[in-house]
Backbone as a ProteinNet text record, in pm:
[ID]
protein_1_A
[PRIMARY]
MNLYDLFIKPYESYDTLQIILEASGAVLGTLSVYFSIKKNIWVYPTGIVSTMIYVYILFNFGLLGDCLINVYYTIMSIYGWILWAKNSEDHIHVDVTWAAGKEWIYASILFILSLALVTLIYYYKPYIDNQFSMEGTSLGLYHLDWANWMDVFTTSIFLVGMWFMAKQRIESWIFWIIGDLICIPMMIFKGLGITSVQYLVFTIMAISGYVNWKKSFKEKSTIKS
[TERTIARY]
4844.5	4784.2	4893.6	4886.2	4989.4	4952.2	5043.3	5022	4899.1	4872.6	4755.5	4626.6	4618.9	4500	4484.4	4598.4	4594.8	4563.8	4624.6	4620.5	4548.8	4522.9	4459.8	4317.8	4303.2	4174.7	4059.5	4081.6	3970.4	3914.3	3999.1	3955.8	3881.1	3874	3803.3	3653.9	3603.5	3460.6	3431.6	3536.8	3518.7	3495.7	3421.2	3410.2	3525.2	3538.8	3652	3653.9	3535.7	3527.2	3581.9	3547.2	3595.5	3747.5	3806.9	3952.8	4019.2	3963.5	4020	4011.2	3896.8	3878.7	3978.1	3996.1	4089	4232.2	4269.8	4405.1	4427.7	4327.7	4338.8	4350.6	4268.6	4275.1	4410.4	4466.9	4597.5	4707.7	4705.2	4807.5	4799.7	4679	4662	4697	4663.7	4698.9	4848.7	4918.1	5064.6	5126.3	5071.7	5118.9	5098.4	4986.1	4955.5	5059	5093.7	5194.6	5329.4	5362.8	5490.3	5495.5	5385.7	5383.3	5391.5	5332.3	5339.2	5482	5555.9	5696.5	5774.7	5743.6	5812	5756.1	5659.2	5591.8	5531.7	5476.7	5420.1	5267.9	5207.3	5063.3	4979.1	5040.8	4968.3	4928	4974.6	4928.8	4776.6	4716.1	4571.9	4485.9	4516	4433.4	4434.8	4554.3	4562.5	4495.1	4510.4	4450.4	4298.9	4243.2	4096.9	4033.9	4090.9	4035.8	4048.6	4163.6	4185.8	4085.9	4065.5	3974.9	3829.8	3792.2	3655.7	3632.9	3735	3725.3	3708.9	3788.7	3785.4	3658.5	3595.1	3465.4	3368.3	3367.5	3279.1	3318.8	3448.3	3496.4	3470.8	3510.7	3504.2	3360.5	3273.1	3132.6	3073.8	3109.9	3060.2	3116.1	3235.5	3297.1	3260.5	3179.1	3132.5	3230.6	3340.2	3437.1	3393.9	3294.2	3234.9	3331.7	3417.1	3514.1	3609.6	3663.7	3756	3684.3	3557.9	3478.2	3463.5	3434.3	3418.9	3548.2	3660.4	3788.1	3817	3774.4	3798.2	3706	3585.9	3499.5	3567	3619.2	3690.2	3814.6	3886.6	4005	3969.9	3859	3819.4	3795.2	3724.7	3696.8	3825.9	3909.7	4034.9	4133.8	4123.6	4212.3	4182.6	4054.2	4016.1	4067.5	4049.9	4098.7	4251.2	4319.4	4465.1	4514.7	4445.4	4481.6	4479.7	4375.7	4363.8	4477.3	4506	4613.4	4749.7	4776.4	4906.8	4925.2	4819.6	4827.4	4851.3	4787.8	4801.9	4941.6	5000.6	5129	5249.1	5224.2	5332.6	5372.4	5501.1	5550	5540.9	5562.6	5557.4	5428.5	5335.1	5205.7	5219.8	5337.3	5362.6	5415.2	5519.4	5584.8	5559.4	5569.1	5544.8	5657.8	5668.5	5761.6	5688.9	5764.3	5704	5765.7	5687.8	5734.6	5682	5730.8	5678.1	5551.1	5464.5	5338.7	5361.7	5280.7	5286	5204.7	5227.7	5158.3	5007.8	4958.4	4814.3	4754.8	4831.2	4782.2	4769.4	4853.4	4843.1	4714.8	4671.8	4544.8	4429.5	4430.2	4327.2	4330.4	4451.3	4467.1	4410.2	4432.7	4381.2	4229.1	4171.4	4024.7	3968.7	4034.3	3991.4	3996.1	4101.4	4117.1	4004.5	3975.1	3871.4	3732.9	3703.9	3575	3558.4	3667.1	3662.7	3632.3	3698.3	3671.5	3523.4	3468.6	3328.3	3235.2	3264.8	3177.3	3176.2	3294.2	3300.9	3241.4	3261.9	3200.8	3048	2996.5	2851.7	2798.5	2875	2833.6	2825.6	2925.4	2923.2	2809.4	2774.4	2662	2532.5	2517.3	2396.4	2413.6	2527.2	2552.8	2444.7	2393.8	2285.7	2163.7	2132.6	2021	2049.9	2174.9	2213.7	2209.8	2265.4	2268.3	2128.4	2033.5	1895.5	1813.8	1885.8	1821.8	1743.4	1805.1	1751.1	1612.1	1600.2	1476.3	1509.3	1426	1448.1	1383.5	1312.5	1243.6	1346.1	1342.1	1434.4	1577.4	1598.2	1733.6	1764	1882.5	1928.8	2053.9	2043.1	2155.8	2261.9	2385.1	2493.1	2624.8	2725.9	2860.5	2899.1	2802	2827	2880.2	2850.2	2883.8	3025.2	3095.5	3228.5	3333.2	3417.1	3532.2	3655.2	3771	3891.3	3926.8	3899.2	3930.6	3844.1	3717.6	3629.7	3679.2	3722.8	3774.9	3903.3	3986.7	4108.3	4073.4	3964.5	3916	3878	3811	3774.3	3899.8	3999.6	4123.1	4204	4220.7	4300.5	4231.9	4100	4027.8	4067.1	4071.1	4107.5	4252.8	4339.6	4481.2	4496.7	4430.1	4442.5	4377	4270.5	4208.1	4307	4377.2	4476.5	4591.8	4636	4745.1	4709.3	4585.8	4541.4	4534.6	4491.1	4481.6	4620.7	4714.6	4852.1	4913.6	4877.4	4930	4881.8	4752.9	4697.8	4767.1	4809.5	4878.3	5028.1	5073.8	5215.7	5305.2	5258.5	5332.1	5403.2	5526.5	5609.7	5549.1	5483.2	5426.5	5323.1	5270	5169.4	5220.4	5349.7	5406.9	5407.8	5420.3	5418.8	5284	5176.9	5042.7	5019.9	5073.4	5061.9	5132.8	5252	5329.7	5254.2	5205.4	5133.2	5006.6	4928.8	4804.6	4827.3	4927.6	4956.9	4997.5	5078.8	5122.2	5004	4908.4	4790.9	4702.2	4695.7	4605.3	4651.2	4779.1	4829.1	4756.7	4759.3	4687.5	4535.7	4486	4342	4285.4	4356.2	4309.3	4322.7	4426.2	4440.5	4322.5	4287.3	4175.9	4045.4	4028.4	3905.9	3907.1	4016.6	4022.4	4063.5	4120.2	4166.7	4318.7	4365	4508.1	4585.7	4531.3	4599.1	4617.2	4513	4517.9	4615.1	4627.1	4723.2	4865.9	4895	5027.1	5049.2	4941.7	4950.1	4989.8	4930.7	4963.4	5106.7	5158.6	5299.5	5389.3	5354.8	5430	5416.2	5294.7	5270.5	5358	5374.5	5456.8	5600.2	5654.5	5791.4	5802.3	5702.8	5704.2	5684.4	5603.2	5579	5706.4	5783.1	5911.4	6004.1	6005.1	6086.3	6038.1	5905.7	5849.7	5888.1	5883.2	5921.7	6067	6154.3	6297.9	6320.4	6255.6	6274.3	6221.1	6104.7	6047.5	6133	6184.4	6273.4	6399.1	6453.8	6575	6548	6432.8	6396.8	6381.7	6316.6	6297.1	6432	6520.8	6652.4	6733.4	6728.1	6801.5	6746	6612.6	6548.6	6584.2	6588.3	6621.5	6766.9	6855.1	6996.3	7017.7	6942.6	6952.9	6904.7	6793.5	6738.1	6829.8	6899.6	6987.8	7120.7
3034	3041.3	3053	3156.3	3178.1	3112.9	3128.1	3064.8	3121	3249.3	3309.8	3242.2	3221.6	3157.9	3013.9	2946.1	2804.8	2784.9	2868.6	2838.9	2942.9	3063.1	3167.3	3198.1	3220.6	3261.7	3165.5	3031.5	2940.3	2955	3003.6	3011.4	3141.3	3232.3	3357.5	3335.2	3225.6	3195.3	3099.8	3055.3	2961.5	3038.7	2977.5	3040.2	2993.2	3054.3	3026.4	2881	2826	2688.1	2591.7	2613.7	2525.8	2526.1	2644.2	2657.3	2589.3	2611.4	2551.1	2398.9	2347.9	2203	2141.5	2204.2	2148.4	2151.8	2264.1	2276.3	2173.1	2154	2056.8	1915.2	1883.7	1751.4	1725.5	1828.8	1814.9	1791.2	1867.7	1853.2	1715.4	1673.8	1542.8	1429.3	1446.4	1346.1	1332.7	1446.3	1444.8	1376.7	1405.5	1339.4	1188.7	1147.6	1005.7	935.8	1000.4	942.1	935.5	1039.4	1040.2	921.8	899.7	788	653.1	644.9	519	490	594.6	576.7	519.6	568.5	523.9	391.8	335.1	210.9	226.2	343.5	379.3	371.9	309.3	284.6	412.5	526.9	653.5	694.1	618.7	640.5	633.1	551.5	529.4	633.4	672.3	777.5	907.9	950.2	1074.8	1059.3	941.8	917.2	915.6	859.8	850.2	989.4	1079	1214.9	1286.5	1270.1	1333.4	1285.3	1154.5	1100.2	1139.9	1152.4	1195.4	1339.3	1422.2	1560.2	1561.6	1476.7	1475.9	1411.6	1326.2	1272.9	1389.3	1479.4	1596.2	1688.3	1718	1810.9	1756.3	1632.7	1574.8	1549	1517.3	1499.7	1631.8	1740.2	1871.8	1916.6	1865.2	1902.1	1805.3	1705	1613.9	1506	1492.1	1385.6	1260.4	1192.1	1080	964.3	941.5	833.6	858.3	979.9	1014.5	1017.8	1058.8	1057.1	913.7	823.3	682.5	623.4	661.2	608	650.3	770.6	817.1	750.4	713.7	631.4	495.6	440.3	312.1	325.5	438.1	462.2	454.5	516.4	517.6	375.7	296.5	157.4	75.9	91.1	16.5	61.6	188.2	237.6	168	145.1	71.6	-72.3	-133.8	-270	-275.6	-179.1	-175.1	-149.6	-65	-33.4	-160.7	-241.1	-367.1	-462.2	-473.4	-562.8	-518.3	-389.4	-338.6	-356.8	-332.3	-349.4	-496.1	-584.9	-728.6	-778.7	-722.5	-770.1	-691.9	-597.5	-515.6	-562.1	-579.6	-623.9	-512.7	-387.1	-275.6	-194.7	-244.3	-179.4	-44.6	-18.4	106.6	81.1	-4.5	-28.3	-170.9	-188.2	-319.7	-355.1	-484.2	-530.8	-533.9	-516.9	-514.6	-623.2	-667.7	-771.9	-742.1	-821.7	-814.3	-898.8	-865.6	-938.1	-1074.3	-1172	-1305.2	-1306.6	-1409.1	-1419.5	-1420.4	-1488.9	-1497.9	-1361.2	-1278.8	-1145.5	-1056.2	-1078.9	-1002.6	-1038.2	-1160.8	-1201.2	-1126.4	-1122.9	-1048.9	-900.5	-846	-704.4	-674.6	-765.6	-747.9	-750.3	-842.3	-850.8	-722.6	-673.8	-551.3	-432.8	-426.9	-317.7	-319.2	-435.4	-447.9	-416.1	-469.1	-442.3	-293.8	-230.2	-87.6	-6.2	-39.9	29.5	19.8	-100.2	-122.5	-44.8	-48.7	15.7	166.9	227.4	373.6	421.6	346.7	381.7	377.4	278.6	266.5	386.1	427.8	544.1	668.7	687	801.9	791.4	671.9	651.6	707.7	687.8	734.9	873.6	939.7	1070.7	1173.8	1180.8	1277.3	1254.7	1128.6	1092.9	1137.1	1118.7	1159.5	1311.3	1380.9	1527.2	1587.7	1513.8	1561.6	1520.6	1504.6	1468.1	1337.2	1241	1106.6	1105.6	1191.2	1197.7	1175.4	1095.7	1068.1	1174.4	1267.3	1370.3	1460.6	1460.4	1543.8	1495.3	1371	1316.8	1216	1224.6	1129.5	1059.7	929.8	854.7	831.8	814.2	787.4	843.5	832.2	879.2	1000.7	1058.4	1171.5	1294.3	1305.8	1425.8	1422.6	1312.6	1298.7	1375.9	1452.8	1515.2	1429.2	1472.7	1390.1	1369.3	1470.8	1458.6	1351.3	1342.1	1237.7	1098.4	1081.6	951.6	917	1017.7	994.8	960.3	1019.3	989.7	842.8	790.9	648.7	561.7	597.4	518.8	527.8	649.7	665.8	603.3	604.9	539.3	392.1	325.7	183.8	162.9	253.5	245	258.4	358.4	383.2	273.7	214.9	104	-10.7	-43.9	-151.5	-110.7	14.2	62.2	56.8	94.6	92.5	-49.8	-141.1	-280.7	-339	-310.2	-355.8	-291.6	-165.3	-96.9	-165.4	-201.1	-269.8	-404	-466.8	-595.3	-579.8	-453.2	-421.2	-469.3	-445.8	-489.7	-370.4	-390.7	-284.7	-229.4	-314.3	-272	-160.5	-140.2	-35.3	100.2	124	253.4	275.6	170.8	184.8	241.1	191.5	238.1	382.1	415.3	552.3	649.3	613.6	701.3	728.7	623.9	639.1	722.7	689.7	762.3	908.2	935.2	1072.6	1158.8	1103.9	1178.3	1217.2	1126.5	1154.7	1260.4	1257.5	1346.8	1492.8	1518.8	1656.7	1744.8	1711	1796.1	1787.9	1672.4	1656	1752	1767.6	1856.4	2002.9	2036.7	2173.9	2206.8	2112.8	2130.9	2152.5	2087	2097.3	2215.9	2294.5	2412.7	2386.1	2268.4	2233.5	2246.6	2371.9	2399.7	2344.8	2362.1	2311.5	2160.7	2093.2	1947.5	1902.1	1979.4	1942.9	1949.6	2049.6	2060.4	1942.9	1905.3	1790.9	1665.1	1644.4	1525.1	1529.7	1648.8	1661.8	1618.2	1665.7	1625.4	1475.2	1423.4	1280	1197.9	1246.7	1174.2	1160.3	1271.4	1270.9	1178.7	1187	1104.4	956.9	928.8	789.6	726.1	803.2	752.9	722.5	813.1	792	669.5	652.3	537.1	406.3	404.9	283.8	247.4	346.1	322.8	275.6	340.4	305.4	167.1	132.3	-0.2	-110.4	-87	-184.4	-203.5	-93.2	-98.3	-171.7	-143.1	-207.8	-358.5	-399.7	-542	-611.5	-546.1	-603.2	-620.1	-518.7	-525.7	-635	-648.6	-751.1	-891.2	-906.1	-1035.4	-1071.6	-972.2	-995.4	-1042.1	-979.1	-1017	-1160.6	-1196.1	-1330.5	-1438	-1404.6	-1503.1	-1513.7
-7288.5	-7155	-7050	-6961.9	-6861.4	-6728.1	-6631.1	-6500.7	-6429.3	-6450.4	-6387.9	-6436.7	-6568.8	-6625.8	-6578.5	-6554.2	-6515.1	-6367.4	-6281.2	-6138.7	-6051.8	-6103.8	-6023.5	-6070.2	-6199.6	-6254.1	-6223.3	-6233.4	-6203.8	-6063.2	-5968.8	-5830	-5798.2	-5895.4	-5872.5	-5851.1	-5907	-5892.4	-5776.2	-5707	-5595.7	-5466.7	-5374.8	-5243.6	-5155.6	-5040.8	-4951.3	-4906.5	-4877.6	-4830.3	-4935.3	-5062.7	-5169.6	-5177.6	-5165.9	-5174	-5054.6	-4935.6	-4813.9	-4821.3	-4869	-4879.4	-4977	-5093.9	-5192.2	-5140.1	-5075.6	-5020.7	-4910.6	-4823.9	-4714.2	-4768.8	-4869.3	-4929.9	-4992.8	-5056.4	-5121	-5019.2	-4908.9	-4804.4	-4739.7	-4703.2	-4639.9	-4736.3	-4864.5	-4964	-4979.9	-4975.7	-4985.9	-4864.2	-4746.6	-4625	-4633	-4689.4	-4702.8	-4791.7	-4903.5	-4992.1	-4921.8	-4844.7	-4769.5	-4673.8	-4600.2	-4505.1	-4577.1	-4696.9	-4771.5	-4817.2	-4855	-4892.3	-4774.8	-4656	-4534.5	-4481.6	-4552.6	-4510.7	-4371.1	-4346.9	-4218	-4225.1	-4126.9	-4128.3	-4127.2	-4093.9	-4095.4	-4236.3	-4336.3	-4473.3	-4480.8	-4397.9	-4406.7	-4334.6	-4209.2	-4147.5	-4226.1	-4270.2	-4346.8	-4482.7	-4542.5	-4673.3	-4668.5	-4561.7	-4550	-4545.7	-4466.3	-4457.1	-4591.7	-4656.8	-4787.1	-4891.1	-4897.3	-4998.9	-4974	-4848.8	-4818.4	-4865	-4850.5	-4898.7	-5050.5	-5118.4	-5264.3	-5321	-5245.2	-5288.9	-5309.2	-5214.2	-5222	-5336.9	-5348.6	-5451.5	-5591.6	-5615.2	-5749.7	-5795.5	-5701.9	-5737.7	-5789.2	-5721	-5761.5	-5896.2	-5932.3	-6059.3	-6171.6	-6141.6	-6244.7	-6284.4	-6209.8	-6237.9	-6161.6	-6216	-6144.2	-6125.9	-6224.7	-6212.6	-6098.4	-6093.4	-5985.6	-5851.6	-5851.8	-5729.3	-5680.2	-5773.6	-5740.1	-5685.3	-5746.5	-5700.8	-5557.5	-5520.1	-5384.1	-5283.2	-5326.4	-5240.9	-5219	-5329.8	-5322.2	-5234.8	-5248.4	-5165.3	-5017	-4981.8	-4840.3	-4790.2	-4871.6	-4834.1	-4829.7	-4933.1	-4939	-4832.7	-4791.7	-4686.2	-4553.6	-4528.6	-4407.8	-4416.9	-4535.8	-4560.1	-4547	-4609	-4601.6	-4460.8	-4388	-4249.6	-4165.4	-4184.9	-4111.2	-4149.1	-4280.5	-4325.8	-4275	-4285.1	-4241.6	-4090.9	-4014	-3868.4	-3833.2	-3910.2	-3887.3	-3922.4	-4028.5	-4077.3	-4024.5	-3935.7	-3882.2	-3743	-3724.3	-3593.9	-3490.1	-3533.8	-3439.5	-3452.9	-3535.3	-3560.1	-3631.2	-3686.5	-3757.5	-3898.2	-3909.9	-4037	-4086.5	-4220.6	-4280.5	-4376.2	-4408.1	-4510.2	-4644.6	-4753.3	-4886.7	-4974.2	-5073.8	-5166	-5306.2	-5403.3	-5538.7	-5548.6	-5640.6	-5657.5	-5721.4	-5680.9	-5740.2	-5869.3	-5951.3	-6079.1	-6065.7	-5963.8	-5943.1	-5911.2	-5840.7	-5805.5	-5929.2	-6028.7	-6152.6	-6228.6	-6215.2	-6277.1	-6211.3	-6078.2	-6005	-6041.7	-6054.7	-6088.4	-6226.5	-6320.4	-6456.9	-6458.7	-6382	-6373.2	-6311.5	-6206.1	-6139.7	-6236	-6317.9	-6413.1	-6516.7	-6571.6	-6674.1	-6617	-6498.2	-6433.8	-6404.6	-6364.8	-6335.1	-6460.5	-6571.7	-6697.6	-6734.6	-6719.8	-6755	-6662.3	-6531.9	-6434	-6449.5	-6462.1	-6471.9	-6603.9	-6712.2	-6840.4	-6828.7	-6757.5	-6736.2	-6657.6	-6557	-6477.2	-6564.9	-6650.6	-6740.5	-6842.2	-6880.5	-6973.4	-6913.1	-6782	-6713.2	-6651.5	-6678.7	-6620.1	-6653.3	-6778	-6805.4	-6716.3	-6689.3	-6601.6	-6457.9	-6414.6	-6278.6	-6265.8	-6367.5	-6364	-6369.5	-6424.5	-6435.3	-6313	-6201	-6073.5	-6084.4	-6155	-6169.1	-6234	-6334.3	-6412.4	-6559.3	-6628.9	-6770.4	-6860.2	-6799.5	-6878.1	-6947.6	-7080.3	-7157	-7153.7	-7111.9	-7096.6	-7206.3	-7260.4	-7361.8	-7309.9	-7285.6	-7232.1	-7339.7	-7295.7	-7389.9	-7342	-7427.9	-7395	-7479	-7546.8	-7636.6	-7563.2	-7433.2	-7357	-7300.2	-7315.7	-7256.9	-7337.4	-7268.2	-7331.6	-7301.7	-7350.6	-7334.6	-7187.8	-7103.1	-6960.1	-6894.3	-6937.6	-6883.7	-6920.5	-7046.4	-7088.4	-7013.8	-6989.7	-6911.7	-6767.6	-6719.3	-6584.6	-6572.1	-6675.9	-6678.2	-6670	-6749.5	-6756.7	-6627.8	-6575.3	-6453.5	-6332.8	-6332.4	-6223.4	-6213.6	-6327.5	-6330.1	-6288.2	-6330.9	-6293.1	-6142	-6084.8	-5941.3	-5857.2	-5908.3	-5835.7	-5816.2	-5924.2	-5916.9	-5825.4	-5838	-5752.5	-5605.4	-5573	-5433.5	-5381.1	-5465.3	-5423.5	-5397.4	-5487	-5466.5	-5341.8	-5315.1	-5196.6	-5068.9	-5065.3	-4948.2	-4926.3	-5038.7	-5032.1	-5005.9	-4995	-4971.6	-5086.6	-5207.2	-5325.7	-5391.1	-5429.5	-5486.2	-5614.8	-5692.2	-5820.4	-5806.4	-5687.8	-5669.6	-5716.8	-5695.9	-5732.4	-5883.6	-5961.1	-6107.3	-6152.3	-6092	-6126.6	-6079.3	-5961.9	-5912.7	-6007	-6052.2	-6140.4	-6270.4	-6334.3	-6460.9	-6441.9	-6340.6	-6315.7	-6280	-6196.7	-6156.3	-6275.1	-6365	-6483.3	-6572	-6585.3	-6667.2	-6601.7	-6467.4	-6395.6	-6394.3	-6416.4	-6412.4	-6514.7	-6644.1	-6741.1	-6726.7	-6680.8	-6666.6	-6562.7	-6449.9	-6344.5	-6384	-6461.5	-6511.6	-6602.8	-6688.5	-6781.3	-6706.8	-6592	-6514.1	-6418.5	-6418.6	-6333.6	-6190.4	-6164.6	-6030.1	-6024.5	-6024	-6029.1	-5910.9	-5790	-5670.1	-5679.7	-5725.3	-5735.4	-5843.8	-5952.1	-6057	-6005	-5923.4	-5861.2	-5766.2	-5695.1	-5605.2	-5681.1	-5798.5	-5876	-5929.7	-5956.6	-5995.7	-5880.2	-5760	-5640.3	-5618.5	-5638.8	-5624.3	-5718.5	-5841.1	-5938.6	-5889	-5841.2	-5789.4	-5668.2	-5579.3	-5458.8	-5492.8	-5594.8	-5634.2	-5690.1	-5765	-5815.4	-5698.2	-5600.9	-5480.7	-5403.6	-5395.3	-5325.3	-5390.7	-5523.9	-5597.9	-5571	-5575.6	-5550.9	-5407.5	-5312.4	-5171.1	-5137.2	-5193.7	-5165	-5226.4	-5347.8	-5410	-5325.6	-5278.1	-5195.5	-5064.4	-5003.4	-4877.5	-4895.8	-5005.9	-5032.5	-5054.1	-5127.2	-5155.4	-5027.8	-4941	-4814.5	-4726.3	-4722.6	-4640.1	-4691.7	-4822.8	-4883.1	-4855.2	-4854.7	-4826.7	-4684.4	-4591.7	-4449.6	-4427.9	-4493.2	-4476	-4533.3	-4642.7	-4706.3	-4632.4
[MASK]
+++++++++++++++++++++++++++++++++++++++++++++++++++++++++++++++++++++++++++++++++++++++++++++++++++++++++++++++++++++++++++++++++++++++++++++++++++++++++++++++++++++++++++++++++++++++++++++++++++++++++++++++++++++++++++++++++

């Protein structure tokens, strides 16, 4: 399979609005990650618009887990925006720290609950796709392909990453890196070439974010000591 088949051919059946929406969501999402690396509160306004766009796109493509994560992103972005504004001296930038042991317990619970919830949603997907009618519908997980199962897993990873991000915890970047790497082939498989490139860029930026946040925390700790 060549680059044309991966990144051009899938878009031949898309209308102009679909292409513009995906490109806009990708650009705004990239800006959001850039602002998060800089510990800048603009991570949230740009992120909210991006996630709202992707809620529409992913629902239409049947990626219910990823659609759900973007709904959660929008809610958590509002929550994170409030926390960052509250904890910022200049209302723009924030300090970051490592997560406490108790927070890892909460993160583990969130991950497990997410796996259960998204799997349940996929279980009822035939019912949802049939316009919420049980006529001729057989419930189950038989219809899931590997990308759907990866969607379930990455949804849980990103939920935890978003929660750690709102808490200004350095570990958030570890979850972003793992989830982004998994999403690259998943989006190519689903015909979302622009978005797959976005996740490649996200992976590189997430590594940079992890390094920068660690460096910032170390410098802040040195100054305090």
